[in-house]
N, C-alpha and C positions, 0 to 999 in steps of 0.2 A: 657529437651530439648537435642537434639542430632544433630550431624553433618550429612551431606548428606550420609556418608558411614555407619552411624549407631553408631559410637562411641560417647561417651558423650562429650559435649563441654567442653573445658578446660583440657581434658585429653591429655596426650602426644600421638601423632600419629606418626606412622613410616613414613619414607620418601616414601615408597611404597604406603601407604594409602593417603598421601598428593598428590602424583603424580596421583593416580587413581581418587581422587576427582577432581583435576584440569582438568584432561582429560575428565571426565564425564561433568563437567560444561562447558568446551570449546566446546565439541561436541553438547551439548544442545544449546549453543549460536549460533553456526554455523547453526544448524537446524532451530532455530528461525529466523535467518537472511534470510535463503532461503525461509521460509514460508512468510516472509514479502515481499520479492522480487516477489514471485508468486502472492500475493494478490494485490500488486501495479500494476503489469503487467496486471492482470485480469481487474482491474478498467480501465486502459488505453485502453484495447481492447474494453471494453463496451462503452467507450466514442467515440472511433473511429467508432464503429458499429452504434451508435446513430447518429453520424454525417453523415455517409454514407447513412443511412436510410432516414434521413431528406432531404438530397440533392437529393436522388433518388426520394423521394415523390414529391419534387418540380418539378422535370423533368416530372414525370408521370402526375401530375396535369396539367402542362402547355401543354403537348402534347395531352393527351386524353380528356381533358375537353374543349378544345377550340371549336370544332365543336358544341357540344350539348349546352354548356353554352353560346356561342356566339349567336346562333340562339335564344334561349329562352330569354336571357337578351335583345337582340336587339328588338325582338318583344314585350317584356314587356315594354321597354322604349318607343317604338313607341305608344303602347296603352295608356300608362300613360301620355305622353307629346304631342304626335301628331307631333314630329320632323321628319325631313328627315331620311329615312332608313339608309343611309350611316353614319350619325352622331351616330345613335343608335348602329350600329355594331362597330364603333370606341370606344364608351364608354364601350361596352361589352368586347372588347379586353383589354382595360386599366384595367378593374377590374380583369381580369385573370392574367395579368402581375403583378399587385399589390399582388395578392395572392401568386403567384410563388416567388416573391421577398421576401415576408415575410417568406415563408418556407426556402428559401435559406439563409436568415439571421440567422434563427434558426440553420440551419446546420453549418454555419460558426462559430457560438458561440461555439457549441460543438466541432468543429474541433480545435479551438484555445485552449479550455480547455484541450483537449487530447494532443495537441502539447506542452503546457506549463508544463505539468506533468513531474516531474523529478524523478519518482519512482525508476527506476534502479540506477540512479546516487546517490540518497540518500542512497540506501542500500550499494552501493560500498563505499561511503564515511564513512558510519557507520562501515563497516567491517574493513576499513583501520584504523579508529580511535580505534577500539577494539584491532587490531593487535599492534598498537603503544602503547597502554596502557599495553598490555601483555609484550611487549618487554622491557618496562621501569619498569616493576614491580620488586621490590626487596623483598627478603624474610623478613618476620616479625622477628625482633630481639627477641631472646629468652634469658632469664636470664641464666647465667652459673650455672650448677649444681655442687655441691660440689663433690670432688672426693670420690671414695668408701672407701678410707682409713679414711676419715673424719667422716664417719657415724659410729655410735655406734651400737653394736649388738642389744640393746634394741629397738632402733628406727627402725631397719630393721625388727625385729620380730613384732613390732606394725603395721607397714605397711603391712606386710604379713597377719596378722590376719584380718586387716580391709578390705583387698581386697578379701578375701575368704569367 
């Protein structure tokens, strides 16, 4: 197993290697946070587009279907029931209003979902939390190494042979 910079885990790494590793990981974290923000914004835009589409469809149905549907429905009701033609046209109009109301409700549901979404706020809070953790991070305590004078020549030669 090795560290992100390729050095074996547990081996002493220089401050430069540690700094390079921390910089790489921080950069990857920032890139991931930006990708998350983009994905959440894309989802919010899709919800908004669905809401606008449903509301537009409700308007189009109400405007363009009234003449044709009213006449067809009114004459159908008249044929089926034998009621007065005025009552038949009122029932036809009521059916169109109910359909438009249903489409408007669907549009409002999507609009509320898009409005409640807190995608960018979540990402900003996550980035602030990450920055807070990094500011409060303390270096990992390392055991003190014995001075060079305390090492025997035999031990130094043994280490040199094992590392080569």
